[in-house]
C-alpha positions, 0 to 999 in steps of 0.5 A: 568536478569544480570550477576548473572542471567546468561547473560551479555554484555562484551567488550563494552563501557558500561555494555549495549553494547558488546558481548552477553555471557550466563551462561548455564549448569554451563558454560559461553560461547559467544552466536551466532545466529541460521543460521542468525543474531538476530533481534532487537526484540530479542535483546530488550529482552536482553536489558530489562533483563539487565535493559538497554534501548532500543535495538539500534543495533545487529551484529556479529564479527568473531574471528580467530578460533572456540570456544564453543558457545551457539547457540540461535534462534532469533525466540525462544527468540521472542516467549517469551522463556527464553534464556537458553530454546533456547540454544544449544551447538555448536562451531563457530567463530561468536559472537553476539554483541548487543548495548542497549541505556544505558541512555534513553529508551521508554517503553510501546509503539508499538515498539522500536521507541515509548513509555514513555520516561525514563532517567537513572538519575544515570550514575555513578552507572552502575550496578544499574541504576535509571530510571526517567520519564520526565515532558512534560514541560521540553521537546521540539521538539529539545530534541525529535530529540536527543532521536530519533537519540540516539535510532537509530530511525527516526525523531520524529512524535508525542510528547504528555504527558501520551500517553503511561501511567504515569509509576511508575518511579519518575520524572526527575527534570531538563529541557533539553535544547538540540540544536538538534545536540547532540548524546545523551540526557544527553549530552544536557545542563539542566536548574534549577531543577523543584519541581513539575510536573502536573499529566498526563504529563510524556513525551510520544514519537513516532519516525518514523521508520528509513530506508525504504521499497520498491517494486522493478522490478514490473509494478508499485511502488506497485508491485515487489521484497520486499526490506528493508533498515536496518542498512544502507543497502538495501537488498531483503527480504525472508519471510518464511510462509508469507501470505497476512496478512503479505504482507498487512502490507507492502502494508499499509506502502507503501500507496498501499492499500491491498495485492493482492498476495504474492510469492517468486522468485528464483535467480541463486545464494545466496546473502545477504538478510533480513530474516523476520519471519511472526510471528514477523510481525503479532505481530505488530513489525516494519519490521526492528525489525523483520529483521535478516541478512542472505543469500539465493537465494529466495526473496519475491515478493508482489503485492498490490492493489494500486489504479486502474484507472477507466475504460472508457465506450463508445458505437457506432452503425450502426446509429450514429457511435462512442459515446463519453466516456462522454455520459450518455445515448444512444438510439438505434433502435431495430434490429440495431447493436451496440457495447459497448467498455471498456478500461483502461489506461495502468497500469497492463498487462492482466486482463479482462473486465466484462460488467455488467447490471441489467440483463446480465453479459458479460466477455472478456479478456483485449486485449491492455487494452480494450474489445469490446462487439458486439450486432448484433441486438438490442432488448428490453432485451438489454435495461438497465444501463451498466458499465465496470468492469476491473478485474486484472489478480492477483485477482478477488478482485482487480478491478475498475468500470466505470461510468454507461451508460444508453442504451434505445432500441426503435422501429423505425418508417417507416420514420426513417428506410427509413432515415437510410437505404436510406439516399440519398432518404431522402435528395431528399425527403426533398429537393423536399418537401421544393421546393414544398412548395415554388412552391405552394406559388408562384402558389397558385390557379393554377394547376400544369401541367401534366409534373410536376405531373409526376416529383413529382410522380417519386420522391415519392411525391404525387401530390396535388389533384384537389381542395385541394389548394382551400380548404385552 
């Protein structure tokens, strides 16, 4: 769509930059955004209609007085509707300004920063540009750096022939020789013309997204207020109708796993923000392509799953005391008290612990990042493999499980019970038994005196019967 089709860019350095003007209902007027600035995605629609390159920037300028304008919603344009179908008559001081790249463009990619590279090979004919593909053999990493910078994108990440198709444009016939510092590809020197280019070698380029995204003010880098750097400015984000699906895009970009929760926070006053619609994000566009300048007291807050620490599991009993966290198995005697403890390194507040086995599940809130499950009297039903599962306060799906601890419940013998309940008596019995052994060795063939019989009976050790030593 050009001027004869009812849209143009006026007052810029080329026909691909300037104030957006539209002819509608027989009248040319400047265009202005509806409530907020346009997004780069909406600007890209105009750039393509004007047969310009990719959208590089979108902004607004203010005039001294109001004048008739066409108010055009960015969301309406992004939905695929024609500009005139999205226009409403109004008056305003603000005028939309767009900049498209007039000499290079990326087509067929997943966003503004990826696609098949095409170059405007006839800069002298601004009204009727001639676009050409570039041969892979004539293009290198330094050339790619210049193109990515010219399009307002980040550094080149993928340079591959025919990744986004061959296209129908003729081939550019010269090799680019950029130093990497030039502001535009056509500012680079070029070598002699090439006569042929092998099929399947049209340059496809993917540049990284410029700016950045982060979550601020939360308990970790994967939780907090969503902020976006766009056009050189960090601002909080407002996202009407955002769901976990849109939040998941941010979480994946931050390498923070999946989205756990999405909400909004209200401040006492309005401040500049980036408004990002859910429909634009769901379409697969990059966040910056969906960002429009606005003011609001409401801001998005997200929580991503991150990677939870693994809980620790340990066990103690009235028999053995504390068991080390690395212990794989534990034996407890029937009738004795034992406690299984779950803990996790501090990462998030609150949450709960689920102590799980093949036959039982027990739940307790996490207090100081731990929980203790008391079993007053061990019984055979308590035997099994146990694990601790930490469940965050945000979602039941946000959890982490410990290693498995095996607990065996056995029936104690009389000697073991006496050893546990009366440890001092056991010690005395052992000492006397050892002493008796050496006494018998020294007095083999002699009968103990009556006084010795009395002392051994008092300690609970039966005296030797008469004749037993001789039987040996």
